[in-house]
C-alpha positions in Angstrom: 151.4 85.1 140.6 149.4 87.8 138.1 149.9 85.1 135.3 148.2 82.4 137.8 145.4 84.7 138.7 144.7 85.6 134.7 144.9 81.9 133.6 142.9 80.5 136.7 140.0 82.9 135.7 140.3 82.0 132.2 140.0 78.3 132.6 136.9 78.8 134.9 135.2 80.9 132.6 136.2 78.3 130.0 135.1 75.5 131.4 131.7 76.9 132.6 130.9 78.2 128.9 132.0 74.4 127.5 129.8 72.8 130.1 126.9 74.5 129.5 127.0 74.9 125.7 127.5 70.8 125.7 124.8 70.6 128.6 122.6 72.6 125.5 123.0 69.4 122.9 122.9 67.0 125.9 119.9 68.0 127.2 117.3 68.0 124.2 118.8 64.8 122.8 118.0 62.7 126.0 114.4 64.3 125.8 114.3 63.2 122.9 115.5 59.8 123.7 118.8 59.8 121.9 122.1 58.0 123.3 124.4 60.1 124.5 127.8 58.2 124.6 129.8 61.0 126.1 130.1 64.6 127.4 133.3 65.8 128.0 135.0 68.8 129.2 138.1 69.4 127.3 139.1 66.4 124.6 140.6 63.2 125.3 142.8 62.1 122.8 144.5 59.1 123.8 143.5 59.5 127.7 141.4 61.3 130.1 142.3 63.1 133.3 139.0 61.8 134.6 136.1 59.6 133.7 133.2 57.6 134.7 130.3 55.8 133.2 127.0 57.0 134.3 124.3 54.9 132.7 125.2 54.8 129.0 127.0 58.1 128.9 130.8 58.5 129.8 131.4 61.5 131.6 135.0 62.9 131.8 138.1 65.6 131.5 140.2 65.7 128.6 143.5 66.7 128.6 143.6 69.2 125.8 141.8 72.3 126.9 140.5 73.2 123.4 137.0 73.0 123.8 134.4 70.0 124.7 132.0 67.8 123.1 129.2 65.3 123.6 129.5 62.2 121.2 125.9 61.6 120.0 125.0 58.2 118.8 124.7 58.3 114.9 125.9 61.7 114.4 128.7 62.7 112.0 130.6 65.1 114.2 134.7 65.6 115.6 135.0 62.0 116.3 134.4 61.0 112.8 133.3 57.9 113.8 132.8 56.3 110.4 132.2 52.8 111.6 129.5 53.5 113.6 127.5 55.1 110.4 128.2 51.7 108.3 125.7 49.8 110.7 121.8 50.3 109.7 120.7 53.2 111.7 118.9 52.2 115.1 116.3 53.7 117.0 118.2 55.7 119.7 120.5 57.4 116.8 120.6 60.9 115.9 120.4 59.9 112.2 117.0 58.4 113.2 115.2 61.2 114.8 112.9 63.6 112.9 114.7 66.8 111.4 113.2 69.1 113.6 114.3 66.9 116.7 117.9 67.2 115.1 117.6 71.0 114.6 116.8 71.4 118.1 119.6 69.3 119.6 122.2 70.9 117.2 121.1 74.7 118.0 120.9 73.9 122.2 124.2 74.7 122.3 124.4 78.0 120.7 120.8 78.7 122.8 122.3 78.1 125.8 125.3 80.8 125.3 123.4 83.2 124.3 121.0 83.0 127.3 124.0 82.8 129.2 125.7 86.1 127.9 122.3 88.0 128.3 121.4 86.4 131.7 124.7 87.2 132.8 124.7 91.1 131.7 120.8 91.3 133.4 122.3 90.2 137.1 125.3 92.6 136.5 123.0 95.3 135.6 120.6 94.2 138.7 123.5 93.8 141.1 126.2 96.6 140.2 124.4 99.1 137.6 126.2 101.3 135.4 129.0 104.0 135.8 130.3 106.1 133.3 131.4 109.4 131.9 129.1 110.7 129.1 130.7 111.5 126.5 128.5 114.7 126.2 129.7 115.6 129.6 133.4 116.4 128.2 132.7 120.0 127.6 136.2 120.4 127.0 137.0 118.1 124.7 139.4 115.3 124.6 142.9 115.2 125.2 145.2 114.3 122.0 149.0 113.1 122.7 149.3 109.8 120.7 150.5 110.1 117.0 147.4 107.7 116.1 144.7 110.4 117.4 146.9 113.3 115.7 147.0 111.0 112.3 143.5 111.5 112.5 143.1 115.0 112.2 142.4 115.0 116.1 143.3 118.0 118.0 143.0 118.3 122.3 139.6 120.4 122.9 137.6 118.4 119.9 135.0 117.6 120.7 133.7 113.9 119.3 129.9 114.0 118.6 129.3 110.7 116.3 131.2 107.7 114.3 129.2 106.7 111.6 126.5 109.3 112.0 125.5 107.8 115.5 126.0 109.8 118.6 128.2 108.6 121.6 126.8 108.0 124.6 129.7 106.8 126.6 133.7 108.0 126.4 134.5 104.7 127.0 133.2 103.3 123.7 135.2 105.6 121.9 137.8 103.4 120.8 135.4 100.6 120.3 133.3 102.6 117.8 136.7 103.9 115.6 137.7 100.2 115.5 134.3 99.4 113.9 133.3 102.8 112.3 134.2 104.5 108.9 133.7 108.0 109.5 133.6 110.3 112.5 132.5 114.1 113.5 133.9 116.8 115.8 133.0 120.1 117.1 136.2 122.4 116.8 135.7 126.1 118.4 132.3 125.8 117.4 132.4 124.5 114.0 131.3 120.8 113.0 133.8 118.9 111.1 133.5 116.0 109.0 136.2 113.1 109.4 137.1 109.8 107.8 138.6 106.9 109.7 141.4 105.1 107.6 141.0 101.7 106.7 144.1 100.4 108.2 143.0 101.8 111.3 143.2 98.5 113.4 146.5 97.7 111.8 147.8 101.3 113.0 146.0 100.5 116.6 147.7 97.3 116.9 151.3 98.7 116.0 150.9 100.8 118.8 151.8 97.9 121.1 149.1 96.3 123.7 151.0 98.3 126.6 150.1 101.7 124.7 146.6 102.4 126.3 143.9 104.0 124.9 144.5 106.5 121.9 142.0 109.2 123.5 141.6 110.3 126.9 139.7 112.7 128.5 141.5 115.9 129.9 143.0 115.4 133.1 144.2 118.3 135.7 148.0 118.0 136.3 148.5 115.8 139.1 152.1 115.6 140.8 152.6 111.6 140.7 156.1 111.8 141.3 159.5 114.5 141.6 162.1 112.9 139.5 165.7 112.7 141.1 167.5 115.1 138.9 164.8 117.4 139.4 165.5 121.1 140.5 162.2 120.7 142.6 163.1 118.1 144.9 164.0 120.5 148.1 160.7 122.5 147.0 157.5 122.3 148.8 155.9 120.3 146.1 154.3 116.7 147.1 152.8 113.7 145.1 148.9 114.3 144.5 149.1 118.1 144.3 147.2 119.4 141.7 148.7 122.3 139.7 146.2 125.1 139.7 148.0 128.1 138.2 151.5 129.6 137.2 152.5 132.6 138.3 148.5 133.9 138.4 147.6 132.1 134.9 145.0 129.8 135.7 145.4 125.8 134.9 142.6 123.6 134.3 144.1 120.7 132.5 147.3 119.1 132.2 147.7 120.0 128.6 147.3 123.4 129.3 150.8 123.7 131.0 153.3 123.2 128.5 152.9 126.4 126.5 152.9 128.3 129.9 155.4 126.5 130.9 157.8 127.3 128.2 157.3 131.0 129.1 159.4 130.7 131.9 162.4 128.8 130.8 165.3 128.7 133.2 163.3 130.8 135.7 161.6 130.2 139.2 158.0 130.7 139.2 155.2 130.9 141.7 152.5 128.1 141.4 149.2 127.4 143.2 148.4 123.8 144.0 145.4 122.0 145.5 146.5 119.7 148.1 143.7 117.7 150.5 141.1 120.5 149.7 143.2 123.5 150.5 145.1 125.6 148.2 149.1 125.9 148.5 151.5 128.2 147.1 154.9 127.1 146.0 157.8 128.5 144.6 159.3 126.4 141.6 162.0 126.2 139.0 161.5 125.4 135.7 164.0 124.0 133.6 165.4 125.3 130.4 163.2 122.7 128.4 160.4 124.3 130.0 159.8 121.5 132.5 159.3 121.4 136.2 161.1 117.7 136.6 157.9 115.6 137.7 156.3 112.7 136.7 152.4 113.6 135.8 149.8 110.8 136.7 146.2 110.2 135.9 143.6 109.9 138.4 140.5 107.9 138.6 137.1 109.2 137.0 135.4 109.1 140.6 137.9 111.3 141.9 137.7 113.8 139.1 134.2 113.9 139.7 134.8 115.0 143.2 137.0 117.8 142.1 134.3 119.1 140.0 135.6 118.0 136.6 133.4 115.9 135.1 129.8 114.4 136.1 129.8 110.5 136.1 126.7 108.5 135.3 125.4 106.6 138.0 122.2 104.1 137.1 120.5 101.6 139.3 118.2 99.3 137.9 115.6 97.5 139.5 115.0 93.6 138.4 112.5 94.7 136.0 114.7 97.6 134.5 117.4 95.3 134.2 116.2 92.8 131.8 115.8 95.2 129.0 119.2 97.0 130.1 120.9 93.6 129.9 119.2 92.4 126.1 120.5 95.7 125.1 124.0 95.0 126.1 123.6 91.7 124.7 122.7 93.2 121.4 125.5 95.7 121.2 128.3 93.3 122.3 126.5 90.6 119.6 126.6 93.5 117.0 130.0 95.2 117.8 131.4 91.5 117.2 130.3 91.1 113.8 131.2 94.4 113.0 135.1 93.7 114.2 134.7 89.8 112.2 133.9 91.9 109.0 136.9 93.8 109.4 138.9 90.8 110.2 137.7 88.9 106.6 138.6 92.7 104.8 142.5 92.1 104.2 143.0 96.2 103.7 142.0 96.6 107.3 145.2 94.7 108.9 142.8 93.5 111.3 143.4 89.5 110.9 146.9 90.5 112.7 144.8 91.3 115.6 143.2 87.8 115.7 144.5 85.9 118.7 143.9 82.7 120.4 144.6 81.3 124.0 146.8 83.6 125.1 144.8 86.8 123.9 141.8 85.4 125.4 143.4 84.8 128.9 144.9 88.3 128.8 141.8 90.2 128.9 141.3 88.9 132.2 142.4 91.4 135.1 145.5 90.3 137.0 143.5 90.6 140.5 140.2 89.0 141.0 137.2 91.0 140.0 133.8 89.5 140.0 132.3 92.2 137.9 135.3 92.2 135.1 135.0 88.4 135.4 131.4 88.2 134.5 131.6 90.6 132.0 134.4 88.7 130.4 132.5 85.4 130.2 129.2 87.1 128.9 131.2 88.1 126.2 132.9 85.4 125.3 129.3 83.6 125.6 128.0 85.5 123.1 130.6 85.2 121.1 130.9 81.6 121.3 127.3 81.3 120.4 127.8 83.5 117.4 130.9 81.5 116.3 129.1 78.1 116.4 126.3 79.7 114.2 128.7 80.0 111.3 127.9 77.6 108.2 131.2 75.5 108.8 130.5 72.1 108.5 132.3 71.3 112.2 130.3 73.9 113.8 126.9 73.5 115.3 125.9 76.1 112.1 127.2 73.9 109.6 124.9 70.6 110.8 122.0 73.1 111.2 122.4 74.5 107.5 122.7 70.6 106.5 119.2 70.0 108.1 117.5 72.8 107.0 118.2 72.2 103.7 116.8 68.7 104.3 113.7 70.1 105.7 113.1 72.8 103.2 113.9 70.3 100.1 113.0 67.1 101.7 116.0 65.7 100.3 119.0 64.4 103.1 122.5 65.0 102.5 124.1 61.7 102.2 126.3 59.8 105.3 129.9 60.5 102.7 128.6 64.0 102.0 128.6 64.8 105.4 132.0 63.0 106.5 133.6 64.9 103.9 132.2 68.3 104.9 132.8 67.5 108.4 136.6 66.9 107.6 136.9 70.5 105.6 135.7 72.3 108.2 137.8 70.4 111.0 140.6 71.5 108.6 139.5 74.9 108.4 138.7 75.3 112.1 142.5 73.8 112.7 144.2 76.1 110.4 142.0 79.3 112.0 143.1 78.1 115.4 146.8 77.3 114.4 146.8 80.9 112.9 145.1 82.9 115.9 147.7 80.9 118.3 150.6 81.9 116.1 149.5 85.8 115.6 150.1 85.3 119.8 153.5 83.6 119.8 154.6 86.3 117.5 153.7 88.9 119.0 155.4 87.6 122.5 158.5 87.0 120.2 158.4 90.2 118.6 
């Protein structure tokens, strides 16, 4: 069922983005009286699932869910309709239109992608606002228990101040900032220290596995998630969801503080204080010879930690006027972060190319239960990503056509049809190779 929910969200989001992107080409083409022969969601090699001709355009749904397209008369595109290009140019064809009109037609899809992403972020800001844990509110620093964080030279209690000289506003952004960054600054026991992020940090991050979770956490209280079957405390007064606050009179604020204290009482009985439903209880517990209680620690939502007085969360509500710049800022950060990651993918020493994923990876980022906020956040991200990718100067993409059209506008010399055909073919091969590599990575990770 979880796979179905994820897949349904992925297909819905992908379909929405494809249709709107192609409308971005379709509408200006029609405005400039250019014939559009086909408008398709997904590709229709050999046959279509659905198709209907309305006027001069065939609308349909293909069976290969790798994208979509509009076939514009007189244009070298993925259809590679070279026979049409051998005929004399007709007034309704793309190649007969002025360069500025062709440029607008080609930029239409990218324009829609960026506008859609910005619009979604604006509406999310207006409808839901923002709630996050400010990095400054981790006054006792972070919890370090992952080997990757230890290899970075981090210790529990460190306060992360900046990454690449930029102050971190939201704790949830730390992982992404480290992925995109080169160095960071911490405060430890009142001393400010400078540290470098290894070039292969992304590769190390991926080696942990997709289920490893974040490599940095806020410091959590010692919350009892479960009492183990072989625990010496199965018959004690301890209950799940109890929060351990002291051991033999020594106060405990965070889970990470408990280990050193328990090691002092190996094999002994202790008196612990726990917080249960806003009341304090005293319980007698047995410590094992390994300095443990035989319980499973669990985390709790940040909203619960706020109620307990551990952290103050930022809760920001936006009016529609305030949501507009907030949505633009979110869109800009999404775009710049994506560009930084793309740069690292093309740098082999980072190992980031190993994390390049295809449809399985994209589908997996959707939650396994319906969440409107998550769905629209992911769709906005994918829309901006799709817009940027289509701007790349690769002949088979919109960006390639834009480059050739700009060259024509600047030099007054139009590239020949044969050149455009070969360029389109080269671009198409590059895209297929990238697609195979990305989806091959997905399969490798599944079989690993």
